[in-house]
Each structure stands twice: as C-alpha cells, then as structure tokens.
N, C-alpha and C positions, 0 to 999 in steps of 0.2 A: 524625850525616852519614850512616852506613851505612847505616840501615834508613828515614830520612823520606821519603827521594823514592820508596823503593820501594813502601811504604806509601798515602804520598797516590795513586800509580800502580794501587795494585790495591783501593782505596779506591773509587777514579774508576771501576773496573769492576764496578762492584758494582751501580751504578746507569746501565744504558746509557739506557733509556727515556726518562729527562729528558734523555740529551744526542742523544739522537735526534730528540727531538720540537723542539729547540732549534735542530739543522740542517736538519731539513724546513722551520720557519718562516722560518729564514734563507735556504734557496733557492726558498721560494713568493715571500718578500720580493725576489730578485735576480731571478725571474719576471716579478713584475709589472713593473719597473722597466723589465725590459729591454725588455717589451709597452708600456709607456708612451712608447714613446722620442719624443723632441721632434723629432727631424727632422732636428738638426744634422749628422750621420755624412753622411746624403744629402744633404744640402744641401754640403758640402764635396767632394764629391763628382758635381757638377753634376746630380742628380737632382732637379733644382727640383719636379718635378710627384708623387715622392714625399712627399720633404720637405714640401712643402704637406700632403698629404692628410693626413700624420703629425702634422702641430704641429696642426693642427685637430683630430684627433682628441686626443692629448693636452690639448688645455683643455677641450676637455669633462671628463675629469676631473681639470683642476688650473687653472681659467680664470686663474690668477695667476702661471702659471708660465713664469719670465723666460726661459727657452735658447727655448722654443713662440712666446713673444709674437715675440720675435726673429729666428726664424727663419721665422717665418710671413711676417713683414714683409716678410723679407730674398727668401724662396722665390716666393710667390705671383708678385709683378708678373715677377719671371725667367721664370717656367712658362709668363706667359699670351705673352709677347712671343715665347717660344723656338717656341709651338705658333703662332703668327700670323706669324711667318714661315716656318713651314715649308706655311702655307694658300696666301702669297703664291710663293714661290719654284717649287712644282711647276708642271709643264709638263704639264696634262689635253689640249692638243691634240695632243700628243706618244704621251702615253700617257695614255686615257682611266681608265685602274685607279687611276692617279695620287689619283684622287676619293677611294679607299679613307685615305688616308694622310690627307688632309685632313680627310675626316667624323669619322676618329679624333684629329684634331688640336683640333676645335674641341668634340669630345665631353669629353674631358680638362678642357679652358677651362668647358663649360657645369657637369662636373661637383666641381671644385673651390668654382665656385662655388655650388653647390646645397648642397657640405659646409661649405661657411660660414657660409652663411645658416641652418644649422641647429646652429648653435653662437654664442648672446650673446658669448664672449668674442672670439671669432675675428673678430665682425662691428666689433669696438673696434679694429680693427687696419686693417681692410681692411674699411672703411663704404662701400664701391660695387662691390661684386664681379661682374667683366664677365658679359653672358651673348651667346652668338651662336644662340642656338635655331635661328632662322629660317634663319642659314646651315647648319647641322648638319643640319637637315631637308632641306635642298637638297641639300649633299655629300652623303646618304645614299640619296638617291634617286638624285641621278647614280651613285654608287658602284655602287646595284642596276644601272643602267643600261647601266655599262660591262661590269657581270658577266656580264649576260644576251647583250649583243652577242659578247664575247670567245666565249660558251659556243656562242649559234649558230654562230657562226662555223666553232668547233672540231666539230661536230658533221657541218659541209657537207663537211668530208677525208673519211669513209667510214670511219677509220680506229677500232680497238677503243683504242689509248692515247689519240687525241684526243676520244673520247668518254670515257674518264676524266678526262681534265681538262673536260672541257665540263661534266660531272657535278658537281665542284668547282667550278666559277666560278656553277653555276643553283643550289646551295647557297648559294654566298657572295649572289648577288642576295637569296633568300630570308630571309637572315641582317641583310641592311639594310633592305630594304623588305619587309614578311611579305607575304605572298602575291603577291607582284609581276605582273602581266601573267599569264600562264599560265604559269608558274614551277613548279605543283606539278604539272601534266600532265607538263612538260618533264625534271622530276627522275627518274623514274621512267622515262623513254623512255631519259634518256644514262647511266642505269644498266644498263637493260638493254643498252645500243649497245655496254657499257664493258665487260659482265661475260662470261667466258670459259666455254663452256657444255659441260661434259663427258658423255658418253653411256655408265656404266656396265653393261657386261656381263655379266651373273650366275656365279657363280662355277661353272666346271664341273666336276662332281661327279657320281657315278654318281646313278641316279634315287634308290633306296634313300634316301640322306640329304639331299634334295630339304628335308625341314623345316626338319632343322641347318641344311642350307645359307641356306636362305631368313632363319635368326634372324640368324649371322655375317655373312649380307651385309647385313641391316638395321641391324646395330651397324659395321656399317663407315660406312654411308650416312649414318647419324646423327653420326659422328663426323664427315666431310667437309662437312655442312652446316650443324653447329652449334658447332665448337671454336671458339674466338673467336679462338685464333693461328694458323686457316687464314685464306688472304685473301678480302675482302669481295668481289672481283669476280670468284669461281670458284663458279661451283656446279654439282652433279652433279646427274642425274638418272639411276634405274634403267630399261633400258630394256625393260623388261616392264612397270613401270608407264607408260610415255610412250610405245606401239610405233609411233605414226605423228610419234614428232618426227625430226624430219630436217633441223634448224639445228645439228647438235651440231658444235662448231671442233674437240674431240679423245674419242677413244675410249679407255677405260679397260678393258681383257680382262684377267683371273685366270683361268688354268689350272691343274693339279698335275700338274707333272712325275711327281713320284712318291707315290703316293699309297695307301694300307695301314691300313683299322682293323679292329683285333679279333683280332691277334695272340696267338694264345693259347700259354703256354709255362709249365709244370710242374715243378717240382724237387722234388726228396725226398729226406731223409738221414737212413739209423738206425743210432742209435747207443744203447749200451746202461749203463741206468742201476745202479749198484749204489752198496746204503748199509748201514748194520746199523739195527737198531730196537731199541730197547730196551723189556723187558716187565716188569711183577712177576707173578710166581704164588704161589699157598699149597699146599703142600705136604700128605700125608697127616695127619703129625703135625701140623700149624698153623702152621708156620717158612715165612714170605715169602722170595722168594729173586728176585733179577731176571736176567732169561736175557735174550744178545742174538742176535735174529736176522737175518740174513744173506737180505735184502730183492734184489729183482734186477726188471727191467720193458724192454724193447726201444721205446725210443720213438722217433719217427720225429716230423719235422717237416718241414711240406708248407707249398712257396711256390708262389703264381700267381701270373704275369706277363700282363696284357693289355695289347701294346703297339700303339700307333698312329703312325704318320708320316708325313709327306707334304714335298713341294717345293713351294712355289707359287708359279709364274711369273708376273711382272704385268708387263705392256705400257702405254705410253700411246703412243695414235698418232697426229700428224696428217688429222682427218677428211677434209682434202680434196686431199694428197698422200700417202696412207697409209705417208708417213715415220714411223719408231720415234723417238720423241721422250725417250722412256724404257725404258728394260728391268732387271729387277732380279729377285731369286732369293729368297725368304724359307722356310729351313728352321722345320719345326714337330716336337713329338714329346710324348709323352704315352704314362705308364707305368703304369698302375692295378696294383695290388698287396693282394693277399690271404694273408695268412698263417696256420698254425692247427697243432695238433700234433694225434697219436694214440697211445697207445700200447699194448701187451700185457705183461700181468705183474703184478707190483704195484706200486700206484698209490703207495705210501710209500717207492718208491725214487725218485721225481722230484723234484729240485729246483723252487723257489718260479715260477722262469722259465717251469721246463715243465708244471707245474702251472695258471698262469694259459692256458698255450697251449691245452692240452688241456678249457678250455673256450669257446673259441670255436669257432663253425662254418664252415662254409664258407660264401660266397655268393656267389649268380650276378653275374657283371659287368655293369657298367653297357650300356644300349641302346646299337646302335650310333649313336644320334643325339648322345647325351651322350657319348661317345668323342672323335666328330669336333668339337665343342662343344670339348672338352678342348684338342682336339689345335692347335685354331685359335687359341688364347688364348694364345701366343706370336710366334703370326706375325701377329695382331693388333697388338701392340703395334710391332712391325717395319713394318709396312705403313705404319699410320696415322702413325706418325715422318718415314718417309720421303717420304710425301705432302704433310706440310706444311710440309715442306722444299723439295719440287719445285715445288709451286705457290706460294710464298713469293713467287716473281721474279714473276708473273703481274698 
C-alpha cells in the first residue's frame, strides 16, 4: 500500500503523449459543442434575433437537434414582432434619421428569412418565413436621403466640426445606397473642409547641414501623414514643396535653441606594463636551462569623442491669429567614440586587452551630415510622440 499509488502515478507520467492527445480531443469537442450553440441562452436573455440565427446554424449541422428546433420556434416569431414594432413606433417626421433603424429592422427580418430558407430542417419549423424586401429597399433609400440632407445642412454651417459630422453622414448615405446622388463628390469635399491643414516650416539649421535636415524632415513628415494613430482629419504640408499654399490653419515651426555638431575631445592615459617571460636556453655543455626575463612596455590608451547635441524648439501657431497653441523643447545628444592603443617597449609585457587594443587603428569621425541625423534620433521620438498626442484632439 505504501508503493502502489506512487507507482501508478509514476507510470502515468511516463506516457504524456496519449494523455495530451486525449485532452486535446476533449478540448476540441468542447469547442465544437460551444460553437454549435442552439441559441437557447440567447433566447433566455431575450436576444431573439441572435437566438434565431444560432438555432438555424445548429440545425444545418444537426437537423434533429431538439433544443435548436424549440429555440427556433420560440425565437423567430418574437424576433419578427420585435423588429416590426420598431418600424411602427419610430417617428421619421420628427427625426428622419430614424429611417436607419427602420432599415436595420427590416434587414434583420429578411436576413433571418434567408437563413431559414437555406436550411431544410429550419423550414420544417418555420414554413413561411416573412419577407419585407420592398420595405427594406424603401427604408434604405429613405435612410440615405436623411443622411444626405443632414450632411448638406451641416456643410452650410461652414465650421470644421460640422464639416466633420457632414463627412460621416455622406459616408452613411453611400453605405445605405451605393453612389447615392452626387455623394461621391460630396465625401471628399466634406473631408477637405473638415481637415485641419498644418504648414510645416523647414527645420532651421546651418546650410552645411541641409542634406541631413532634408532627410530628418522627410522622416518627420512621413510619420505625421502616414502614422495610423494620427488624426484622419489633420494633414501636414511642407512649406518648400507647396510655396503658394495659403489656406493653412496652423504653422508648425521647428528651430534649434542650441546646436553643436562635431565637438572633438581627446583623452589619453599611459601606464607601464611589467611582466616576466620565461625562455629556455642551451648552454655550451649541452645542458638546457630556463631563464626568466623581465619585460616592460609603456602602454597608452587613446579615446576620441565626437559630441553632437541640440535643443529643438517646436511651436504650433494659429495661422489666422498668430497665437501660440503649443510650444515644447526636445533635447538630443549623440556621442561617437573611437578607442585604440599604442605602446613603446616590449610587446610581451601587454595583457590580452592591451594586445587587442593596439590592433585597432584610429578612424575618422562620420561626416557632419551623419552626426546630425544621429543627433536627431532621440529628438524624433519625443517630437512625433508629442505631435500624435497634440493632434489627436482635432
């Protein structure tokens, strides 16, 4: 009795594959069962539309499923009545946009009917599914008309926020009825009126850094105009690419308060390396002898630093009032390092690290353009993150 249970447990652990296979099959079975819901829970919660669709789907896979048959018989007629009640009670004269809910209600009734007709088992329960296709088409047309008229009204108010609302109504009109009236032209018009236009001034740096400036500026612009987390209703223009652009809402100006690229610093440290080296010599009488020699070398470690740093001042200015809407400063620094070693004396006195260092040859620092690009990298991360947060409110 002392060993029986542990032995069975130990033997069981030696066969994990069969156990895992059985467990996997069981989990798959549970998933299939849950995926093939009869809709009973949805029926109990009063979600008659969902219950109907789930019951029909279950009957396609199991035509004689009692729960699904019962659920369909209970849920379908309640779902039809519930949606018809919506179509009767909504006042479209007070609020024409109520046609959207009416169209959705007729659409749900027709969807349930279509699904039932595709299932012989479901047709045995609901023999004559309701069809309100004509009513749905009419309601969609009315919904498109209501959205279109509301969009036109909003556009007449001539504000950016109202144009944004109008844009969404034009889009909704097009969703209800494809190519409704001139909606294909109105959508981009509303989008343009709703879009905040920001004119980006070139980053102010000395002319010798123009190429590096152009590169980092293009990186900033690419982020601002393509990042998915930026606001869809904000567009950025480069001032030198659109010199005659006069419709800007805001100006984005960037200049360096502090700017240094390529400051070179040298550091040298000399130490004396002493070691002892054994060697074997043969004497005149033929006898070999081990001799220990003291060796010494003066080792110099060279370090070259090229430091670049700057403080970028960023301002967002209202183009019409010249009011500063946002101002912030972003520091950046890049240090390029080069280290190598030299020596005088006996090389055998050097340790492994010093031996490796004397094999390194000094190299020239990167050109100023490259140093500027590296300097801007930490600034870029701060700038783009803050721009995303600032323009999310628009």
